[in-house]
VEXDODO-611905 format. One record per residue (C-alpha): residue number from 1; chain; x negated, y, z. Coordinates in pm, 1 decimal. Example, Ala and Ser with C-alpha at 12.3 -4.5 7.8 and 13.67 -1.06 7.14 Angstrom:
<atoms>
<atom pos="1" unit="A" east="-1230.0" north="-450.0" up="780.0"/>
<atom pos="2" unit="A" east="-1367.0" north="-106.0" up="714.0"/>
</atoms>
This chain:
<atoms>
<atom pos="1" unit="A" east="0.0" north="0.0" up="0.0"/>
<atom pos="2" unit="A" east="-298.5" north="231.6" up="44.2"/>
<atom pos="3" unit="A" east="-352.9" north="286.6" up="-328.3"/>
<atom pos="4" unit="A" east="17.4" north="363.6" up="-380.1"/>
<atom pos="5" unit="A" east="15.2" north="626.8" up="-104.5"/>
<atom pos="6" unit="A" east="-299.9" north="792.6" up="-233.6"/>
<atom pos="7" unit="A" east="-161.1" north="803.4" up="-588.2"/>
<atom pos="8" unit="A" east="156.0" north="963.9" up="-447.9"/>
<atom pos="9" unit="A" east="-40.0" north="1237.9" up="-272.4"/>
<atom pos="10" unit="A" east="-251.9" north="1287.0" up="-586.4"/>
<atom pos="11" unit="A" east="60.7" north="1331.3" up="-798.2"/>
<atom pos="12" unit="A" east="205.5" north="1582.2" up="-550.8"/>
<atom pos="13" unit="A" east="-118.6" north="1781.1" up="-551.0"/>
<atom pos="14" unit="A" east="-136.4" north="1774.5" up="-930.4"/>
<atom pos="15" unit="A" east="221.1" north="1899.0" up="-950.8"/>
<atom pos="16" unit="A" east="135.6" north="2186.3" up="-717.2"/>
<atom pos="17" unit="A" east="-171.6" north="2289.1" up="-915.0"/>
<atom pos="18" unit="A" east="-19.7" north="2259.2" up="-1263.2"/>
<atom pos="19" unit="A" east="338.5" north="2368.4" up="-1217.3"/>
<atom pos="20" unit="A" east="341.3" north="2610.5" up="-924.7"/>
<atom pos="21" unit="A" east="216.0" north="2905.5" up="-1136.3"/>
<atom pos="22" unit="A" east="481.8" north="2828.6" up="-1395.8"/>
<atom pos="23" unit="A" east="750.6" north="2813.4" up="-1129.7"/>
<atom pos="24" unit="A" east="634.6" north="3148.0" up="-991.3"/>
<atom pos="25" unit="A" east="648.0" north="3296.7" up="-1339.4"/>
<atom pos="26" unit="A" east="1011.8" north="3188.8" up="-1354.5"/>
<atom pos="27" unit="A" east="1089.1" north="3371.4" up="-1032.0"/>
<atom pos="28" unit="A" east="897.0" north="3684.0" up="-1125.1"/>
<atom pos="29" unit="A" east="1046.0" north="3704.9" up="-1473.7"/>
<atom pos="30" unit="A" east="1397.4" north="3653.7" up="-1339.0"/>
<atom pos="31" unit="A" east="1497.2" north="3454.9" up="-1645.4"/>
<atom pos="32" unit="A" east="1675.7" north="3183.3" up="-1451.4"/>
<atom pos="33" unit="A" east="1919.3" north="3435.4" up="-1302.4"/>
<atom pos="34" unit="A" east="2036.3" north="3525.7" up="-1652.3"/>
<atom pos="35" unit="A" east="2136.9" north="3168.4" up="-1733.0"/>
<atom pos="36" unit="A" east="2490.8" north="3037.0" up="-1670.8"/>
<atom pos="37" unit="A" east="2543.9" north="2808.0" up="-1372.7"/>
<atom pos="38" unit="A" east="2308.0" north="2983.9" up="-1130.7"/>
<atom pos="39" unit="A" east="2552.1" north="2918.3" up="-845.6"/>
<atom pos="40" unit="A" east="2475.1" north="2546.0" up="-879.0"/>
<atom pos="41" unit="A" east="2095.2" north="2546.7" up="-863.7"/>
<atom pos="42" unit="A" east="2031.6" north="2862.2" up="-660.1"/>
<atom pos="43" unit="A" east="2107.0" north="2688.7" up="-325.8"/>
<atom pos="44" unit="A" east="1832.1" north="2434.4" up="-397.4"/>
<atom pos="45" unit="A" east="1586.8" north="2714.2" up="-472.5"/>
<atom pos="46" unit="A" east="1687.1" north="2885.1" up="-148.3"/>
<atom pos="47" unit="A" east="1633.3" north="2563.5" up="52.8"/>
<atom pos="48" unit="A" east="1265.4" north="2548.5" up="-44.7"/>
<atom pos="49" unit="A" east="1054.3" north="2596.2" up="271.8"/>
<atom pos="50" unit="A" east="799.9" north="2814.5" up="84.0"/>
<atom pos="51" unit="A" east="803.5" north="3000.8" up="-245.0"/>
<atom pos="52" unit="A" east="601.5" north="2899.0" up="-547.3"/>
<atom pos="53" unit="A" east="358.6" north="3188.9" up="-509.5"/>
<atom pos="54" unit="A" east="232.9" north="3054.0" up="-176.5"/>
<atom pos="55" unit="A" east="184.9" north="2709.1" up="-329.9"/>
<atom pos="56" unit="A" east="-6.4" north="2854.1" up="-624.3"/>
<atom pos="57" unit="A" east="-235.7" north="3063.1" up="-403.5"/>
<atom pos="58" unit="A" east="-317.7" north="2812.6" up="-129.0"/>
<atom pos="59" unit="A" east="-163.8" north="2461.9" up="-160.6"/>
<atom pos="60" unit="A" east="-360.7" north="2321.1" up="134.9"/>
<atom pos="61" unit="A" east="-229.2" north="2585.3" up="375.6"/>
<atom pos="62" unit="A" east="123.3" north="2510.6" up="259.2"/>
<atom pos="63" unit="A" east="76.6" north="2140.7" up="333.7"/>
<atom pos="64" unit="A" east="-60.2" north="2225.0" up="678.1"/>
<atom pos="65" unit="A" east="234.8" north="2453.5" up="749.6"/>
<atom pos="66" unit="A" east="475.4" north="2163.1" up="698.1"/>
<atom pos="67" unit="A" east="337.4" north="1962.0" up="988.9"/>
<atom pos="68" unit="A" east="151.7" north="2201.1" up="1222.0"/>
<atom pos="69" unit="A" east="453.2" north="2302.5" up="1427.6"/>
<atom pos="70" unit="A" east="594.8" north="1952.0" up="1465.9"/>
<atom pos="71" unit="A" east="269.6" north="1753.2" up="1469.3"/>
<atom pos="72" unit="A" east="175.7" north="1834.3" up="1827.3"/>
<atom pos="73" unit="A" east="529.3" north="1765.6" up="1944.6"/>
<atom pos="74" unit="A" east="522.8" north="1429.9" up="1765.0"/>
<atom pos="75" unit="A" east="189.3" north="1339.3" up="1922.5"/>
<atom pos="76" unit="A" east="314.2" north="1433.9" up="2269.5"/>
<atom pos="77" unit="A" east="627.1" north="1224.9" up="2229.8"/>
<atom pos="78" unit="A" east="424.2" north="927.7" up="2104.7"/>
<atom pos="79" unit="A" east="171.8" north="947.3" up="2388.5"/>
<atom pos="80" unit="A" east="450.4" north="986.4" up="2644.1"/>
<atom pos="81" unit="A" east="631.0" north="678.4" up="2516.4"/>
<atom pos="82" unit="A" east="310.5" north="471.4" up="2529.1"/>
<atom pos="83" unit="A" east="198.1" north="594.3" up="2871.9"/>
<atom pos="84" unit="A" east="387.3" north="311.4" up="3043.4"/>
<atom pos="85" unit="A" east="228.0" north="55.0" up="2811.8"/>
<atom pos="86" unit="A" east="-123.9" north="186.8" up="2876.2"/>
<atom pos="87" unit="A" east="-60.9" north="184.0" up="3251.9"/>
<atom pos="88" unit="A" east="71.8" north="-171.9" up="3230.5"/>
<atom pos="89" unit="A" east="-235.4" north="-288.0" up="3038.2"/>
<atom pos="90" unit="A" east="-469.2" north="-120.2" up="3286.1"/>
<atom pos="91" unit="A" east="-294.8" north="-288.7" up="3577.6"/>
<atom pos="92" unit="A" east="-313.0" north="-622.5" up="3395.8"/>
<atom pos="93" unit="A" east="-685.8" north="-568.9" up="3338.6"/>
<atom pos="94" unit="A" east="-737.6" north="-490.0" up="3707.4"/>
<atom pos="95" unit="A" east="-548.6" north="-804.3" up="3812.5"/>
<atom pos="96" unit="A" east="-750.7" north="-1009.8" up="3565.8"/>
<atom pos="97" unit="A" east="-1070.5" north="-860.0" up="3704.5"/>
<atom pos="98" unit="A" east="-975.0" north="-956.6" up="4060.4"/>
<atom pos="99" unit="A" east="-910.3" north="-1313.1" up="3950.6"/>
<atom pos="100" unit="A" east="-1272.2" north="-1349.6" up="3847.1"/>
<atom pos="101" unit="A" east="-1416.2" north="-1592.6" up="3599.2"/>
<atom pos="102" unit="A" east="-1299.7" north="-1898.5" up="3789.3"/>
<atom pos="103" unit="A" east="-935.5" north="-1793.7" up="3812.5"/>
<atom pos="104" unit="A" east="-656.6" north="-1903.7" up="3582.4"/>
<atom pos="105" unit="A" east="-600.0" north="-1619.0" up="3337.0"/>
<atom pos="106" unit="A" east="-339.8" north="-1793.3" up="3122.8"/>
<atom pos="107" unit="A" east="-41.9" north="-1677.2" up="3327.2"/>
<atom pos="108" unit="A" east="-181.0" north="-1323.2" up="3340.0"/>
<atom pos="109" unit="A" east="-218.7" north="-1318.0" up="2961.6"/>
<atom pos="110" unit="A" east="134.0" north="-1453.7" up="2924.5"/>
<atom pos="111" unit="A" east="284.6" north="-1185.5" up="3148.7"/>
<atom pos="112" unit="A" east="81.3" north="-915.1" up="2972.9"/>
<atom pos="113" unit="A" east="195.2" north="-1025.4" up="2627.0"/>
<atom pos="114" unit="A" east="558.5" north="-1044.9" up="2736.4"/>
<atom pos="115" unit="A" east="539.9" north="-703.7" up="2900.9"/>
<atom pos="116" unit="A" east="389.2" north="-547.4" up="2588.4"/>
<atom pos="117" unit="A" east="670.8" north="-687.6" up="2378.5"/>
<atom pos="118" unit="A" east="939.5" north="-556.0" up="2612.5"/>
<atom pos="119" unit="A" east="784.5" north="-208.8" up="2639.5"/>
<atom pos="120" unit="A" east="731.8" north="-172.9" up="2263.2"/>
<atom pos="121" unit="A" east="1066.4" north="-313.2" up="2151.3"/>
<atom pos="122" unit="A" east="1268.6" north="5.3" up="2190.6"/>
<atom pos="123" unit="A" east="1004.0" north="249.6" up="2049.7"/>
<atom pos="124" unit="A" east="969.5" north="38.7" up="1735.2"/>
<atom pos="125" unit="A" east="1345.7" north="20.1" up="1687.9"/>
<atom pos="126" unit="A" east="1358.7" north="398.2" up="1730.8"/>
<atom pos="127" unit="A" east="1107.1" north="434.1" up="1445.6"/>
<atom pos="128" unit="A" east="1331.2" north="216.8" up="1228.6"/>
<atom pos="129" unit="A" east="1633.9" north="431.9" up="1313.0"/>
<atom pos="130" unit="A" east="1443.7" north="748.5" up="1223.6"/>
<atom pos="131" unit="A" east="1331.7" north="590.5" up="896.6"/>
<atom pos="132" unit="A" east="1687.0" north="493.4" up="799.7"/>
<atom pos="133" unit="A" east="1825.8" north="834.8" up="898.2"/>
<atom pos="134" unit="A" east="1562.8" north="1014.7" up="690.1"/>
<atom pos="135" unit="A" east="1619.7" north="795.1" up="385.1"/>
<atom pos="136" unit="A" east="1996.7" north="850.1" up="409.1"/>
<atom pos="137" unit="A" east="1937.9" north="1226.6" up="431.9"/>
<atom pos="138" unit="A" east="1713.5" north="1220.6" up="125.2"/>
<atom pos="139" unit="A" east="1966.7" north="1008.4" up="-60.6"/>
<atom pos="140" unit="A" east="2244.8" north="1262.0" up="6.8"/>
<atom pos="141" unit="A" east="2017.2" north="1546.6" up="-103.5"/>
<atom pos="142" unit="A" east="1912.5" north="1373.6" up="-425.2"/>
<atom pos="143" unit="A" east="2271.8" north="1268.7" up="-501.1"/>
<atom pos="144" unit="A" east="2363.3" north="1637.3" up="-519.6"/>
<atom pos="145" unit="A" east="2037.9" north="1762.9" up="-670.4"/>
<atom pos="146" unit="A" east="1983.0" north="1523.2" up="-960.4"/>
<atom pos="147" unit="A" east="2318.9" north="1587.3" up="-1136.4"/>
<atom pos="148" unit="A" east="2249.2" north="1963.5" up="-1117.6"/>
<atom pos="149" unit="A" east="1896.2" north="1908.1" up="-1244.9"/>
<atom pos="150" unit="A" east="2029.9" north="1688.2" up="-1523.2"/>
<atom pos="151" unit="A" east="2254.3" north="1976.6" up="-1629.2"/>
<atom pos="152" unit="A" east="1949.2" north="2204.7" up="-1647.8"/>
<atom pos="153" unit="A" east="1768.2" north="1947.6" up="-1861.1"/>
<atom pos="154" unit="A" east="2063.3" north="1915.4" up="-2096.9"/>
<atom pos="155" unit="A" east="2081.7" north="2295.1" up="-2128.0"/>
<atom pos="156" unit="A" east="1717.1" north="2287.6" up="-2233.1"/>
<atom pos="157" unit="A" east="1783.5" north="2039.0" up="-2509.3"/>
<atom pos="158" unit="A" east="1663.4" north="1731.2" up="-2315.4"/>
<atom pos="159" unit="A" east="1979.1" north="1525.0" up="-2343.7"/>
<atom pos="160" unit="A" east="1812.7" north="1186.4" up="-2297.6"/>
<atom pos="161" unit="A" east="1615.1" north="1306.5" up="-1994.9"/>
<atom pos="162" unit="A" east="1930.2" north="1455.3" up="-1836.7"/>
<atom pos="163" unit="A" east="2124.0" north="1133.9" up="-1886.6"/>
<atom pos="164" unit="A" east="1838.8" north="932.6" up="-1736.4"/>
<atom pos="165" unit="A" east="1804.4" north="1167.7" up="-1437.1"/>
<atom pos="166" unit="A" east="2171.6" north="1144.0" up="-1341.2"/>
<atom pos="167" unit="A" east="2195.8" north="780.8" up="-1447.8"/>
<atom pos="168" unit="A" east="1900.7" north="545.0" up="-1419.7"/>
<atom pos="169" unit="A" east="1686.5" north="751.5" up="-1180.6"/>
<atom pos="170" unit="A" east="1971.4" north="838.9" up="-942.7"/>
<atom pos="171" unit="A" east="2106.1" north="483.3" up="-946.7"/>
<atom pos="172" unit="A" east="1760.9" north="343.3" up="-870.7"/>
<atom pos="173" unit="A" east="1714.6" north="572.7" up="-570.8"/>
<atom pos="174" unit="A" east="2064.6" north="501.3" up="-437.3"/>
<atom pos="175" unit="A" east="2017.4" north="124.8" up="-461.9"/>
<atom pos="176" unit="A" east="1674.5" north="148.3" up="-299.6"/>
<atom pos="177" unit="A" east="1810.5" north="366.0" up="-17.5"/>
<atom pos="178" unit="A" east="2097.5" north="126.2" up="48.5"/>
<atom pos="179" unit="A" east="1863.9" north="-172.3" up="49.1"/>
<atom pos="180" unit="A" east="1614.9" north="-13.2" up="289.6"/>
<atom pos="181" unit="A" east="1875.2" north="118.4" up="535.2"/>
<atom pos="182" unit="A" east="2062.3" north="-214.0" up="533.3"/>
<atom pos="183" unit="A" east="1768.4" north="-454.3" up="567.1"/>
<atom pos="184" unit="A" east="1493.3" north="-270.3" up="757.7"/>
<atom pos="185" unit="A" east="1651.1" north="-280.5" up="1110.0"/>
<atom pos="186" unit="A" east="1756.2" north="-650.2" up="1108.8"/>
<atom pos="187" unit="A" east="1432.3" north="-764.3" up="945.3"/>
<atom pos="188" unit="A" east="1234.0" north="-562.3" up="1199.8"/>
<atom pos="189" unit="A" east="1421.3" north="-717.0" up="1492.8"/>
<atom pos="190" unit="A" east="1367.7" north="-1066.8" up="1354.0"/>
<atom pos="191" unit="A" east="998.7" north="-995.9" up="1295.9"/>
<atom pos="192" unit="A" east="949.3" north="-858.5" up="1648.2"/>
<atom pos="193" unit="A" east="1128.1" north="-1154.6" up="1806.8"/>
<atom pos="194" unit="A" east="932.7" north="-1400.9" up="1595.3"/>
<atom pos="195" unit="A" east="605.9" north="-1225.3" up="1679.9"/>
<atom pos="196" unit="A" east="676.2" north="-1242.7" up="2052.3"/>
<atom pos="197" unit="A" east="772.4" north="-1609.3" up="2031.5"/>
<atom pos="198" unit="A" east="466.3" north="-1700.6" up="1824.6"/>
<atom pos="199" unit="A" east="207.1" north="-1497.0" up="2014.2"/>
<atom pos="200" unit="A" east="325.0" north="-1603.6" up="2358.0"/>
<atom pos="201" unit="A" east="277.3" north="-1970.7" up="2272.4"/>
<atom pos="202" unit="A" east="-63.1" north="-2136.7" up="2288.3"/>
<atom pos="203" unit="A" east="-57.7" north="-2221.1" up="1917.0"/>
<atom pos="204" unit="A" east="-275.2" north="-1957.3" up="1751.4"/>
<atom pos="205" unit="A" east="-166.1" north="-2064.4" up="1404.6"/>
<atom pos="206" unit="A" east="183.0" north="-1925.8" up="1469.0"/>
<atom pos="207" unit="A" east="41.3" north="-1583.1" up="1547.4"/>
<atom pos="208" unit="A" east="-163.3" north="-1594.9" up="1228.2"/>
<atom pos="209" unit="A" east="154.6" north="-1684.7" up="1040.9"/>
<atom pos="210" unit="A" east="322.3" north="-1363.2" up="1161.9"/>
<atom pos="211" unit="A" east="19.5" north="-1159.1" up="1056.6"/>
<atom pos="212" unit="A" east="26.3" north="-1320.4" up="711.5"/>
<atom pos="213" unit="A" east="398.6" north="-1247.4" up="678.2"/>
<atom pos="214" unit="A" east="341.9" north="-878.3" up="759.0"/>
<atom pos="215" unit="A" east="54.6" north="-853.3" up="511.6"/>
<atom pos="216" unit="A" east="262.9" north="-1024.5" up="242.3"/>
<atom pos="217" unit="A" east="549.7" north="-780.1" up="299.3"/>
<atom pos="218" unit="A" east="315.6" north="-480.7" up="267.8"/>
<atom pos="219" unit="A" east="173.6" north="-612.7" up="-58.7"/>
<atom pos="220" unit="A" east="524.2" north="-679.5" up="-187.2"/>
<atom pos="221" unit="A" east="629.1" north="-321.1" up="-116.4"/>
<atom pos="222" unit="A" east="312.6" north="-192.0" up="-282.7"/>
<atom pos="223" unit="A" east="372.8" north="-401.3" up="-594.6"/>
<atom pos="224" unit="A" east="738.2" north="-294.1" up="-606.1"/>
<atom pos="225" unit="A" east="638.2" north="71.6" up="-588.8"/>
<atom pos="226" unit="A" east="384.9" north="35.8" up="-868.9"/>
<atom pos="227" unit="A" east="628.8" north="-147.5" up="-1095.2"/>
<atom pos="228" unit="A" east="910.9" north="101.6" up="-1039.0"/>
<atom pos="229" unit="A" east="676.3" north="398.3" up="-1088.5"/>
<atom pos="230" unit="A" east="550.5" north="246.8" up="-1413.9"/>
<atom pos="231" unit="A" east="911.4" north="190.4" up="-1525.1"/>
<atom pos="232" unit="A" east="1001.8" north="552.6" up="-1447.5"/>
<atom pos="233" unit="A" east="697.2" north="674.5" up="-1640.6"/>
<atom pos="234" unit="A" east="776.2" north="461.4" up="-1944.0"/>
<atom pos="235" unit="A" east="1140.1" north="570.1" up="-1942.4"/>
<atom pos="236" unit="A" east="1043.4" north="938.6" up="-1907.1"/>
<atom pos="237" unit="A" east="793.5" north="925.1" up="-2193.6"/>
<atom pos="238" unit="A" east="1048.7" north="757.1" up="-2420.7"/>
<atom pos="239" unit="A" east="1317.2" north="1011.4" up="-2333.6"/>
<atom pos="240" unit="A" east="1075.3" north="1300.3" up="-2386.7"/>
<atom pos="241" unit="A" east="985.1" north="1177.8" up="-2734.1"/>
<atom pos="242" unit="A" east="1350.4" north="1143.6" up="-2832.8"/>
<atom pos="243" unit="A" east="1442.1" north="1487.3" up="-2699.7"/>
<atom pos="244" unit="A" east="1142.5" north="1655.0" up="-2860.2"/>
<atom pos="245" unit="A" east="1224.7" north="1503.1" up="-3198.9"/>
<atom pos="246" unit="A" east="1591.2" north="1604.4" up="-3178.7"/>
<atom pos="247" unit="A" east="1504.1" north="1957.1" up="-3065.3"/>
<atom pos="248" unit="A" east="1250.3" north="2016.4" up="-3339.9"/>
<atom pos="249" unit="A" east="1491.4" north="1880.8" up="-3599.7"/>
<atom pos="250" unit="A" east="1762.3" north="2119.0" up="-3482.8"/>
<atom pos="251" unit="A" east="1524.9" north="2415.0" up="-3488.2"/>
<atom pos="252" unit="A" east="1408.0" north="2324.1" up="-3837.6"/>
<atom pos="253" unit="A" east="1762.1" north="2297.3" up="-3971.6"/>
<atom pos="254" unit="A" east="1860.5" north="2624.9" up="-3806.7"/>
<atom pos="255" unit="A" east="1554.0" north="2802.2" up="-3948.0"/>
<atom pos="256" unit="A" east="1644.5" north="2705.1" up="-4303.6"/>
<atom pos="257" unit="A" east="1954.5" north="2929.8" up="-4295.5"/>
<atom pos="258" unit="A" east="1864.3" north="3264.1" up="-4458.3"/>
<atom pos="259" unit="A" east="1840.2" north="3570.7" up="-4230.7"/>
<atom pos="260" unit="A" east="2082.7" north="3444.4" up="-3962.1"/>
<atom pos="261" unit="A" east="1893.4" north="3118.7" up="-3914.3"/>
<atom pos="262" unit="A" east="1569.0" north="3289.1" up="-3814.6"/>
<atom pos="263" unit="A" east="1747.4" north="3512.9" up="-3563.6"/>
<atom pos="264" unit="A" east="1921.4" north="3213.7" up="-3408.5"/>
<atom pos="265" unit="A" east="1593.1" north="3026.3" up="-3390.3"/>
<atom pos="266" unit="A" east="1419.8" north="3314.9" up="-3211.3"/>
<atom pos="267" unit="A" east="1708.1" north="3354.2" up="-2967.7"/>
<atom pos="268" unit="A" east="1714.3" north="2982.5" up="-2891.2"/>
<atom pos="269" unit="A" east="1339.9" north="2982.6" up="-2821.5"/>
<atom pos="270" unit="A" east="1381.1" north="3263.9" up="-2567.9"/>
<atom pos="271" unit="A" east="1663.8" north="3079.4" up="-2391.2"/>
<atom pos="272" unit="A" east="1472.8" north="2751.4" up="-2391.8"/>
<atom pos="273" unit="A" east="1166.9" north="2924.2" up="-2245.5"/>
<atom pos="274" unit="A" east="1378.8" north="3050.3" up="-1955.6"/>
<atom pos="275" unit="A" east="1524.4" north="2704.0" up="-1899.5"/>
<atom pos="276" unit="A" east="1176.5" north="2547.7" up="-1898.4"/>
<atom pos="277" unit="A" east="1066.8" north="2794.1" up="-1631.5"/>
<atom pos="278" unit="A" east="1380.8" north="2720.5" up="-1431.1"/>
<atom pos="279" unit="A" east="1316.2" north="2347.3" up="-1466.2"/>
<atom pos="280" unit="A" east="965.3" north="2382.5" up="-1319.7"/>
<atom pos="281" unit="A" east="1079.5" north="2601.9" up="-1031.2"/>
<atom pos="282" unit="A" east="1375.4" north="2381.8" up="-941.5"/>
<atom pos="283" unit="A" east="1170.6" north="2061.0" up="-955.4"/>
<atom pos="284" unit="A" east="895.6" north="2214.5" up="-742.7"/>
<atom pos="285" unit="A" east="1152.9" north="2329.5" up="-485.3"/>
<atom pos="286" unit="A" east="1293.6" north="1976.8" up="-456.9"/>
<atom pos="287" unit="A" east="946.9" north="1826.7" up="-406.9"/>
<atom pos="288" unit="A" east="865.0" north="2082.3" up="-137.9"/>
<atom pos="289" unit="A" east="1189.8" north="2004.9" up="46.3"/>
<atom pos="290" unit="A" east="1113.1" north="1631.9" up="45.9"/>
<atom pos="291" unit="A" east="750.4" north="1686.1" up="142.5"/>
<atom pos="292" unit="A" east="838.0" north="1913.2" up="434.7"/>
<atom pos="293" unit="A" east="1045.4" north="1631.3" up="586.8"/>
<atom pos="294" unit="A" east="810.4" north="1348.6" up="489.2"/>
<atom pos="295" unit="A" east="487.5" north="1469.2" up="648.0"/>
<atom pos="296" unit="A" east="608.0" north="1499.9" up="1010.8"/>
<atom pos="297" unit="A" east="781.1" north="1161.5" up="997.4"/>
<atom pos="298" unit="A" east="484.3" north="986.4" up="837.6"/>
<atom pos="299" unit="A" east="236.9" north="1142.8" up="1079.1"/>
<atom pos="300" unit="A" east="462.6" north="1039.0" up="1367.6"/>
<atom pos="301" unit="A" east="449.7" north="678.1" up="1244.7"/>
<atom pos="302" unit="A" east="73.3" north="712.0" up="1211.6"/>
<atom pos="303" unit="A" east="56.0" north="827.4" up="1574.4"/>
<atom pos="304" unit="A" east="255.9" north="522.4" up="1684.6"/>
<atom pos="305" unit="A" east="22.9" north="299.8" up="1484.7"/>
<atom pos="306" unit="A" east="-282.2" north="459.7" up="1646.7"/>
<atom pos="307" unit="A" east="-140.5" north="403.3" up="1996.1"/>
<atom pos="308" unit="A" east="-66.7" north="37.4" up="1921.2"/>
<atom pos="309" unit="A" east="-415.9" north="-15.4" up="1778.7"/>
<atom pos="310" unit="A" east="-564.6" north="149.8" up="2088.1"/>
<atom pos="311" unit="A" east="-366.4" north="-81.3" up="2315.5"/>
<atom pos="312" unit="A" east="-475.9" north="-380.2" up="2107.4"/>
<atom pos="313" unit="A" east="-839.2" north="-272.1" up="2143.6"/>
<atom pos="314" unit="A" east="-791.4" north="-252.8" up="2520.9"/>
<atom pos="315" unit="A" east="-652.1" north="-607.7" up="2520.1"/>
<atom pos="316" unit="A" east="-949.5" north="-722.5" up="2316.4"/>
<atom pos="317" unit="A" east="-1194.9" north="-567.0" up="2563.5"/>
<atom pos="318" unit="A" east="-1024.3" north="-734.6" up="2859.1"/>
<atom pos="319" unit="A" east="-1009.1" north="-1073.8" up="2684.3"/>
<atom pos="320" unit="A" east="-629.9" north="-1085.4" up="2655.4"/>
<atom pos="321" unit="A" east="-597.1" north="-1280.3" up="2330.3"/>
<atom pos="322" unit="A" east="-219.9" north="-1317.9" up="2341.9"/>
<atom pos="323" unit="A" east="-160.3" north="-949.0" up="2397.6"/>
<atom pos="324" unit="A" east="-405.5" north="-861.8" up="2121.7"/>
<atom pos="325" unit="A" east="-233.9" north="-1097.6" up="1875.7"/>
<atom pos="326" unit="A" east="107.8" north="-955.9" up="1964.0"/>
<atom pos="327" unit="A" east="-3.7" north="-594.5" up="1923.6"/>
<atom pos="328" unit="A" east="-166.0" north="-681.8" up="1591.1"/>
<atom pos="329" unit="A" east="168.8" north="-814.6" up="1467.7"/>
<atom pos="330" unit="A" east="347.6" north="-505.4" up="1596.1"/>
<atom pos="331" unit="A" east="93.9" north="-283.9" up="1417.9"/>
<atom pos="332" unit="A" east="169.0" north="-476.3" up="1099.1"/>
<atom pos="333" unit="A" east="540.6" north="-401.6" up="1151.4"/>
<atom pos="334" unit="A" east="467.5" north="-27.7" up="1179.6"/>
<atom pos="335" unit="A" east="257.8" north="-42.6" up="862.0"/>
<atom pos="336" unit="A" east="549.7" north="-207.8" up="681.4"/>
<atom pos="337" unit="A" east="784.3" north="72.9" up="791.9"/>
<atom pos="338" unit="A" east="529.1" north="329.7" up="675.5"/>
<atom pos="339" unit="A" east="519.3" north="146.9" up="343.0"/>
<atom pos="340" unit="A" east="900.9" north="164.8" up="317.9"/>
<atom pos="341" unit="A" east="919.9" north="539.9" up="374.7"/>
<atom pos="342" unit="A" east="624.4" north="597.0" up="139.4"/>
<atom pos="343" unit="A" east="794.8" north="381.7" up="-125.3"/>
<atom pos="344" unit="A" east="1115.8" north="584.9" up="-131.8"/>
<atom pos="345" unit="A" east="940.0" north="919.3" up="-101.8"/>
<atom pos="346" unit="A" east="683.8" north="826.1" up="-366.3"/>
<atom pos="347" unit="A" east="946.5" north="720.7" up="-618.9"/>
<atom pos="348" unit="A" east="1155.9" north="1032.6" up="-556.7"/>
<atom pos="349" unit="A" east="855.4" north="1262.8" up="-599.3"/>
<atom pos="350" unit="A" east="717.3" north="1068.9" up="-895.4"/>
<atom pos="351" unit="A" east="1047.4" north="1073.1" up="-1082.1"/>
<atom pos="352" unit="A" east="1108.5" north="1442.6" up="-1012.0"/>
<atom pos="353" unit="A" east="754.3" north="1539.7" up="-1108.2"/>
<atom pos="354" unit="A" east="779.2" north="1344.9" up="-1433.6"/>
<atom pos="355" unit="A" east="1102.5" north="1526.0" up="-1518.2"/>
<atom pos="356" unit="A" east="941.5" north="1869.1" up="-1520.2"/>
<atom pos="357" unit="A" east="582.8" north="1780.1" up="-1610.8"/>
<atom pos="358" unit="A" east="678.5" north="1599.1" up="-1931.5"/>
<atom pos="359" unit="A" east="911.0" north="1709.8" up="-2206.0"/>
<atom pos="360" unit="A" east="1014.3" north="2056.4" up="-2310.5"/>
<atom pos="361" unit="A" east="950.2" north="2260.1" up="-2618.4"/>
</atoms>
């Protein structure tokens, strides 16, 4: 999943660098306000957390502004929720130290592993609830945004791209959102219960089986993201070629009409230029809205993952093999949830970026 996430961030950064100046030109020229239907897309432009000029001047500062205010709060909440677990592990280590080398540590390891599972159960389920709530929120936003954006594309002569945006792309995101929100919580509960049952037993092969299942799920999500992104890219390139051919044919036929044809052609080029600028600004606003909500949530999951890894390291130092195996499985569960949120966000950003980076006059 690492390569998929890095490619997502690279695409977002490329969109900022290439299209933010164009989006700002649309705002400064005021061409989009002269087009019909401004009452439909203007609310999405107003929802953007920053304007395109700030993105064009300093993209890195804009990215930092999305998470600076909520990052420290997220870290505090994560540390507070894991304070009880760290205290429990320290007490278990002290008890194990008092037992000495000749004492029976098996029962202490068993109690420690069971306690870790009980203390982490609710925080991990809370992460799953936040993930599902965020995906549902994005799905509602995109369900209203993509039909409006498709109308802008059709106004600009990109009929195939508009039909695909409100058809294939929107349907894909809705199905993916429904699948993730429906299956993530029950699968997570089953995985946590299975991990506790396997790691508490003395059979180490069962714990390794849970680790392998988590790794397989991460790779499956990564492969799914790559395939869907490739499908979106292929569909967008095909639609762009069809729209470009149809648009150039129409302009050629219009230009062949004496006197009036040339005037109509010039007027249509001016209108299409305004629509292209509006398309860049509207697409950039949608990406910024998604990114402003994605970064705090993803960094919060990363903080949870860091706390679990830290607790697993503490178990490893104290020789608690069962607790270490259980926390390793729980860390794999958090990575899978991070992969789920990155999958939906990555596809939404990739599809939106392809809509305004490709095509046009």
